[in-house]
N, C-alpha and C positions, 0 to 999 in steps of 0.2 A: 725373280719377280713373283709375288703372291697375288693371285687373281681370284676374286670372289664372284661366283656365278649365282644369280638369283633367278630361278625359273618363274613361271606364270604366277602372279599374285592375285589376280581377280578381286580387286577391291569392289565392294558393292555397298550401297547405302544402308542395307539392313544388317550388315555383318561388322562386328567390332574390328577396329584397325589396330588392336593391341599388338598384333604381330609385328607391325611396323616399328613400334618401340623396341621390341626384342631385337629386331634386325639392327636398328641403329646402335643398340648396345653391343651387339656382336661385332659390328664394324669398328667401334671404338676400341674393343678388346683385341681384335685380331689385326687391325690396321692393314687391310690389303692395299697393295699398290694401285690396283685397278678394281673396279666393281662393274660388272655387266649385268643388267637386268634384261632378260630375254623377251620382253614384250608380254602383252596381255596383263600389264599393270592393272587394267580395269576390265570389268565384265561388260559395262555399257548395256545392261539388260534392257534399258528403255529404248534401245535401237535394235533389239533382237528380232530379225525377220522370221524366226522360228515360232514367235509367240504373238505376232500382230493379230489382234482381234479376239484373243483368248482371255479368259478370266485371270490367268496368271499374270498378265501384262497390266492389270488395272493398277492405277496409282504411280506407275513408274514415270520418271521425268528426267530428261537429260540433265537438268539443273542439279537434281539430287545426286546423280552420278558424279558430276564435276565436284560438287561440294565433298563428297566422300573422298574422292582422288586428291583433293587439296589437303584435306585433314590427314590422310595417310602419309602424305609426303612431309607435311608439317611435323608429325610425330617422328618420322625417320630422321629428318635432318636436324630437328631440335636436340636430339641425343648428341649428335656429332658436333654441332655448334657449341652447345653448352660445355662439352669436354674441351674443345679447342680453346675457348675462352679462358679456361682454367690452367692451360699448359703453356710452357714456352714453345716457341715456333718449331724447334727441333723435335718436340714430343707430340706434335699435333697430327691428327689424321689428315693425310694429304692424298687420299684416294682419288683418282680420275673416275668419274661416274658416266657410264654409257647405258643407253637404252635402245634396244632394237625393237621398233613397235610391232605389235602383233595383229592378227586378224581382227580381234575385238576393237582395237583402236582404229583399224581400217574400216570398221562399220560406220564411222563418222562420215568418211569420204563416200561410202556407199549411199548413205542417206542423202547426201548432196547430189549425187548423181541420180538418184530416184526422185528427188524433190528439189528442183533447181531454185526454188524460192529460198531455200535454206543456205544458199552460197553466200559467203562473207559474214554468216552469222554463227557458224559452227567450225571449230578447228581444234582437234584433240591436243596438238602440241601447244597452242596458245592458250586454250581454255584451261588446261591442266598446269600451265606455267612451267612446263618441263624445263626449259632452258633457264628460266629464272631460278629454279631450284638447283641448277648445276649440272644437269644431265646433258651429255652430248648425244644428239638424237640420230639414229639410223632409221630411215623410213622402212615401212613394212615391205617385205620381199626384196630388200636390199641386204648387203652383206658387210659386216664390220670385220675387219682383220686386225688382230693384235698378235704380234710376235709369231706369225705363221699359222694362227688359229682363226678360223672362219666362224663368226657368230651370226646367227639369224633366228628369227622366231621359228621358221621352219625352212627347209630346203625342198625344192621341188623334185618330184619323182620323175618328171618328163617334161613334155611340151604344154601340159595343161595347167600348170601352176599348182597342182594338188600336192600336199605334203607327202613327203617320202614316208613310207611305211614298211611293214614286214614284221615277221616274228621277232627279229632283232633289227630294229631300225637303225642301230648304230652301225651294223654291217652294211645296211643299205646305203647310208651316207658315205662310208668309206668306198664302197664299190662305185657309187654314182659320181663322187666328187674327186676322189683320188688325193685327198688332203684332209688334214684335221678339220672337223666341223662340229660345232656344238649348238644344239637346238632346244627349244622348249616345246610348247604347243600340245604334245600328246599326254602330258602329266605323268608319263612312265619314265622310270630310270632304266636306260639301256645303254651299255657301252660295248665297244669293240675296238680292237687295235690290231694292226699288223705292220710288218716291217717291209719297207720297200727300198729300192735303190735311190738314195738322196742325191741332190744336185752336185755334191762334191765327190760322188762315186762310192760313198760309204753308205752303211745302213741308216735308215731314218724310220722311226716309228710314228705312224700317223693313227689318229683317233676318230671314231664316230661316237657321238654322245648325245642322248637326250636327257635332260637334267632334272625331270620330275615337275614339282609344283611347290609353291610356298603359300599354302593356305590349308585350313582344317575344315571348312564348311562344305556341305554338300551342294553339288551343282544341279540345277533344275533339269538339265537335259540329259542326265546319265543315271542309270540304275545303280544300286548298291553293289552289285557284283562287279560291274566295271570300275566303279571308284575305289573298290578294295584293292585294286591292282596299282593304284597311283602311288608313287613315292613322294613324300612330302618333306622337304628340307632345302638346304643350299649346298653348294659345292665350293671348296677351297682348292684351287689348283696352285701347284708349285711348278712354275715354268723352269724346265731344265736345259733347254737349248733354244736357238733361234728358228728351228724348223717346225715348231708346233708340237713338241713333245712335253709331257708334263706328268706329275704324280697328282693323285686325286685323294682328297679328304672329303668324305660325305658326312655332313652334319645334319641329322635328321630333326624333325620338328619337336619330338619329345625331348631331345638333348637341348635344343635351343630354349624351350620353355623352362627346363630345370635350371639352366644357367643364367638366363636373362629376364625372366619374368619379374 
């Protein structure tokens, strides 16, 4: 099985969605069996509690966020749909598309909790038409399991639902979870693996992985030194057994632009 992992995309109204077209072309070219987007598809800056009342929040609107998100998805799936219409069924892209919602999508529910008048008027899944586009949706802080690999926007470090961290968060994931886990959220690429005794009594390799991010623009809340550490691109996993072991191909943003722009 070929599995494409797309980390945080952070679509924003002021930022070009051209990278979504490149992503669609990559999917057409590589034809993964499964595609997993790890959440924070959107930034939802209009709902940022870090900026309420600040000059930087002027002009932001939830509607603009949603329009940008719909446009980005249109660009992504248009590449796939156009390709499939030109091919026989056996040659078409047949990837299963999954999304594990992130904390930025979770800001929509937080807004409703803080302002009850917004209930029934805001819904990230419905407003972004995620299911209509073909995504199978895993809620924020829930876990998607595919072939023994657990996917989530992030995994908690303890009882407070804070994201697991550490010098190598991949090792933290393995130590905490004891099984293969892939997360987004940090925008860092970190990997760690170790071999344990598997259920059949033989050796089993398990992975802890944070997958970086899939955008080029600067984020308003982080300095340049911090952002210089982020890895930007996507991952192609070649699943080699039923217990969550895989080989990794890293495809960085520069390569994606060169091949699919």
